[in-house]
VEXZA-786320 format. One record per residue (C-alpha): residue in three letters; x, y, z. Coordinates in steps of 0.001 Angstrom, whole numbers, padded with zeros to 6 digits, always signed. Example, Ala and Ser with C-alpha at 12.3 -4.5 7.8 and 13.67 -1.06 7.14 Angstrom:
2
Ala+012300-004500+007800;Ser+013670-001060+007140;
end
This chain:
328
Met+166719+154695+052957;Lys+163719+152913+051492;Lys+164343+149969+053830;Val+164378+152284+056861;Ser+161172+153973+055689;Leu+159492+150602+055203;Phe+160624+149518+058692;Phe+158984+152532+060320;Lys+155759+151991+058344;Val+155558+148405+059564;Leu+156377+149489+063119;Ala+153658+152156+063007;Ala+151126+149631+061744;Cys+152040+147224+064558;Cys+151694+149965+067157;Ala+148310+150952+065749;Cys+147115+147356+065989;Cys+148390+147129+069547;Leu+146616+150373+070431;Val+143314+149112+069054;Ser+143607+145828+070927;Cys+144457+147638+074156;Thr+141727+150246+073958;Glu+138986+147984+072547;Pro+139232+144644+074358;Glu+136886+141860+073380;Ser+133909+141835+075710;Ser+133668+138792+077956;Ser+130376+136921+078152;Leu+128517+135279+081000;Lys+125902+132574+080522;Phe+123209+131203+082832;Ala+120145+128965+082629;Ile+116881+130204+084120;Ala+113554+128505+084851;Ser+110537+129156+087028;Asp+107541+127501+088634;Phe+108519+123853+088208;His+106005+122791+090888;Ala+108009+119598+090538;Pro+106185+117380+093092;Asp+102758+118462+091823;Val+102947+117454+088149;Pro+103313+113906+086780;Asp+106641+114516+085029;Gly+108321+116961+087382;Lys+111475+114873+087568;Glu+111815+114691+083780;Arg+111283+118426+083386;Leu+113960+119273+085921;Ala+116342+116704+084388;Ala+115915+118347+080975;Phe+116749+121753+082462;Ile+119906+120478+084177;Lys+120994+118698+080988;Ala+120517+121873+078944;Ala+122539+123853+081514;Asn+125363+121326+081271;Asp+125212+121120+077482;Glu+125357+124911+077209;Lys+128200+125043+079758;Val+126485+127829+081680;Asp+128177+129603+084571;Phe+125202+129176+086911;Ile+121553+128169+087145;Val+118667+129995+088817;Glu+115033+129136+089496;Leu+112478+131827+090250;Gly+110406+130083+092907;Asp+107612+127520+093392;Phe+110190+124789+092973;Cys+109720+121900+095401;Arg+109117+121079+099054;Leu+111489+120119+101858;Asp+109961+116682+102566;Ser+111605+113351+101751;Ala+109469+112934+098631;Ser+111098+116075+097188;Gln+114642+114986+097986;Val+115026+113724+094416;Tyr+114466+117246+093046;Arg+116870+118851+095488;Asp+119524+116248+094693;Met+119058+116754+090969;Trp+119368+120525+091370;Asn+122468+120206+093511;Ser+124083+117846+090990;Phe+124857+120855+088796;Glu+128512+121663+089402;Gly+128337+125430+088844;Gly+126603+128121+090870;Lys+123023+127419+091957;Tyr+120524+130043+093109;His+116954+129914+094421;Val+114242+132571+094695;Ile+111407+132132+097202;Gly+108002+131651+095567;Asn+104622+132059+097225;His+103853+128318+097077;Asp+107213+127613+098716;Met+105527+129154+101748;Asp+102494+126825+101699;Arg+103988+124571+104382;Tyr+107018+126390+105742;Thr+108260+129569+107340;Pro+110843+131578+105385;Glu+113510+130590+107897;Glu+112744+126901+107375;Tyr+112761+127195+103592;Val+115950+129259+103412;Ala+117776+126722+105600;Gly+116316+123705+103800;Met+117296+124968+100354;Gly+120725+126197+101442;Met+119997+129814+100506;Pro+122117+132654+101947;Gly+118928+134503+102921;Arg+115423+135275+101728;Tyr+116982+138086+099671;Tyr+120649+138373+098720;Ser+123078+139344+095964;Phe+126133+137887+094265;Asp+128697+138807+091609;Lys+129562+136852+088484;Gly+132022+138282+086002;Asp+131154+141870+085151;Phe+127615+141610+086569;His+125932+142007+089946;Phe+122854+139848+090537;Ile+120139+140635+093075;Val+117533+138198+094402;Leu+114481+139868+095945;Asp+111669+138465+098078;Gly+108186+139787+097304;Asn+106405+137335+099592;Asn+105153+139772+102202;Leu+101709+140730+103459;Phe+100848+144326+104300;Asp+097564+145259+105959;Gly+098223+148993+105940;Lys+099974+148869+109316;Glu+102263+145845+109533;Tyr+104396+143778+107171;Arg+104370+139992+107700;His+106113+137362+105632;Tyr+104197+134555+103975;Ala+104360+131462+106174;Lys+102403+128203+106194;Ala+099777+129380+103696;Asn+098825+132565+105550;Tyr+098777+134540+102310;Tyr+095398+133332+101002;Val+093850+136734+101672;Asp+092765+139734+099627;Gln+095116+140275+096677;Lys+095625+143910+097729;Met+097364+142697+100902;Arg+099804+140365+099119;Ala+103082+140582+097193;Phe+105011+143366+098912;Val+108721+144019+099335;Asp+109179+144969+102991;Pro+110846+148272+104066;Glu+113915+146524+105519;Gln+114545+144866+102194;Met+113984+148121+100289;Ala+116643+149851+102391;Trp+119002+146924+101797;Leu+118353+147066+098034;Lys+119248+150748+097851;Lys+122535+150210+099716;Asp+123362+147062+097758;Leu+122937+148879+094445;Glu+125069+151808+095569;Ala+127850+149478+096723;Thr+128573+148010+093274;Asp+129848+149560+090051;Lys+128793+146554+087969;Arg+125728+146294+085782;Cys+122825+144807+087739;Val+120317+142052+086948;Leu+117408+141183+089263;Phe+115571+137934+089967;Thr+112153+137920+091654;His+109200+135555+091848;Gln+106419+138134+091474;Ser+106905+140618+088642;Ile+108110+144062+089731;Glu+106374+145800+086845;Leu+102922+144176+087051;Phe+102258+142022+090112;Met+104032+143409+093181;Asn+101712+145759+095035;Asn+104595+148133+095763;Gly+106465+147409+092552;Ala+106429+151106+091630;Asp+108473+151827+094780;Val+110976+149123+093837;Arg+111247+150459+090283;Arg+111835+153952+091657;Ile+114866+152672+093596;Leu+116218+151019+090448;Glu+115647+154096+088282;Asp+117073+156458+090902;Glu+120226+154353+091045;Asn+120636+154591+087283;Lys+120359+158372+087560;Arg+122784+158510+090482;Ala+125313+156259+088733;Gly+125098+158260+085517;Phe+124793+155217+083272;Lys+122425+152335+082535;Lys+123437+150337+085586;Val+120279+148349+086361;Val+119509+146732+083028;Leu+117298+143687+083416;Ala+114806+142031+085801;Phe+113457+138479+085483;Ser+110311+137206+087211;Gly+108005+134174+087228;His+104762+133456+089113;Asn+102253+134243+086349;His+103061+131217+084155;Ser+103289+133427+081082;Asn+105875+135108+078884;Tyr+106404+138710+077783;Thr+109090+141381+077719;Lys+108458+144987+078690;Glu+110747+148024+078979;Ile+110030+150745+081533;Asn+112283+153813+081775;Gly+115252+152008+080251;Ile+115001+148798+082331;Thr+113801+145569+080692;Tyr+111423+143304+082604;Met+110965+139735+081387;Gln+108394+137213+082566;Ile+109716+133633+082520;Asn+106985+131075+081841;Ser+106441+128085+084105;Ala+108534+125054+083270;Ser+105420+122917+083561;Tyr+101942+124410+083072;Val+099595+127369+083112;Trp+096946+127714+085806;Ile+093493+128387+084328;Gly+091475+128257+087545;Glu+088535+126362+086080;Pro+088051+122829+084674;Thr+090121+122202+081514;Gln+088898+118701+080539;Ser+091981+117174+082104;Asp+090206+113793+082024;Lys+091026+113825+078294;Arg+094607+114832+079021;Tyr+095577+112241+081640;Pro+094170+108955+082932;Lys+091945+108979+086001;Glu+094637+107802+088445;Ile+096999+110610+087363;Asn+094308+113264+087705;Glu+093425+111964+091159;Lys+097069+111836+092291;Tyr+097737+115398+091125;Ser+094266+116768+091814;Gly+095542+120054+093243;Ile+096759+121289+089853;Leu+095921+119170+086811;Pro+092107+119556+086661;Tyr+092400+123348+086553;Ser+095538+123739+084439;Met+097053+123079+081033;Thr+100417+121368+080907;Tyr+103134+121890+078303;Thr+104425+119060+076118;Glu+108040+120080+076848;Pro+109727+121815+079806;Leu+110216+125552+079370;Tyr+113401+127383+080358;Ala+115859+129861+078850;Ile+119588+130260+078344;Val+120744+133852+078869;Thr+124045+135226+077564;Leu+125222+138568+078954;Thr+127907+140864+077560;Asp+128651+144535+078075;Lys+126566+145163+074937;Gly+123385+143432+076064;Ala+121578+140157+076698;Val+120543+137360+074375;Val+117742+135199+075753;Lys+117352+131849+073996;Gly+113981+130459+075024;Thr+112217+127145+074516;Lys+108900+126356+072897;Ala+106319+123644+073438;Asp+102700+122830+072678;Phe+099841+122453+075107;Val+098968+118875+075967;Pro+095526+118535+074311;Pro+092809+119557+074706;Thr+094490+122881+073896;Pro+093134+126390+074480;Glu+092012+126397+070844;Asp+090197+123086+071362;Leu+088360+124621+074311;Gln+087728+127898+072450;Met+089536+129933+075088;Asn+090866+133473+074880;Asp+094541+134101+074159;Ser+095173+135339+077687;Val+094445+134530+081320;Gly+093494+137894+082758;Ile+096149+140324+081551;Phe+098788+137634+080969;Pro+099342+135967+077562;Leu+098262+132326+077388;Val+101315+130797+075711;Ser+103365+127594+075872;Ser+106726+129184+075183;Ile+109537+131464+076277;Glu+110359+133598+073268;Asp+113876+134491+072107;Val+114749+138090+072967;Thr+117756+140321+072264;Ile+118151+143248+074671;Glu+120578+146121+074150;Phe+122170+147793+077184;
end
C-alpha cells in the first residue's frame, strides 16, 4: 500500500513539473547589432569602423544588423563599404538618412542599397520591425522627398513623415500581433517635425491592441545618446559610429595632419571624432530589451580641452552608447 502511495506521489510531482514547463515556456531571445551615421567615405578610418561593427556582429552571433542612415554613397569609391556590409551572412537592413540624399533620389538609393523600399517592415522571431523614412519636406501645402541635396532649407520644412507613409504605418501595425520595434534616422520624439502625429499612431495602436505592443524606437541623426520614455514607449538615440558634428572649428589641425584634414575637409574641421567605433548589441525577449553599448574617448583636443559645454544644442555631447535595460 505504501509503495502504491509513493508511486502516485511521484506521478503527481512529475505531472506538476510537466504542467509548469508547458504553461511557462522559456522565453526565446532575438539579438541584433545596430549602428548609425558611419559617414564611412567622409572620415579617415571609415573602413576600420565598419569592419569593427561587422566583427562584433559576427562575434555576438546576432540574427541581423541594421544601420540608421548616413552610411555611404553609391559610387565606386564606396563599393568597399557596401561589400563589407553585405559580407554579413545574416539579415541586413538599411534606413535612409538625410545625407544619403545629398547626391541621389530615393529611388536611386533604395535600388543601389538593395532596400525593399524607402519604408518597410519585417518579422524576426516574436517581433515585428518597422523602418520609417522621415526624409520629407513639407511647405504647408505639398510633401516632397529629399533628393540631391534639396533639403538645405528652413528646419521647419524638414524631417516629415508623409501622409501615405502614415496611413501605411497604421495598417502595418494593425496587421501584426507581435511586439513592434521601430527604426528611423531622425528621432520621432525630438527631431521629426510631425513626430507627435507618428507617436499618436503608435500610442493609439497600443490602446487598440490592449497591451504594450509598440515597445521601442531607435533613431540616429543627432550623433548623441540618450533614452527617453513617452507614454510607455521607449525612444533611444544611437550615437554616430564615427563623430559628433560641432558646426564650428574644433582645432582639428591638432587632431590630424594637414593632408588628412584637407582630404576630409567637409567634416573633420568642424567635428570631433571618437577613438573607437560606436555601436550596440540589442537582445530582445518577451520581458524586455538589453542594450549593450560601446564607449570611446574623443580624439584630442577633447571638449574639455576646448572648454566646451556638455551638449550641442539640446543633445548630450558624449562619446558613448550607454548600456540600457528596458522592461516591456
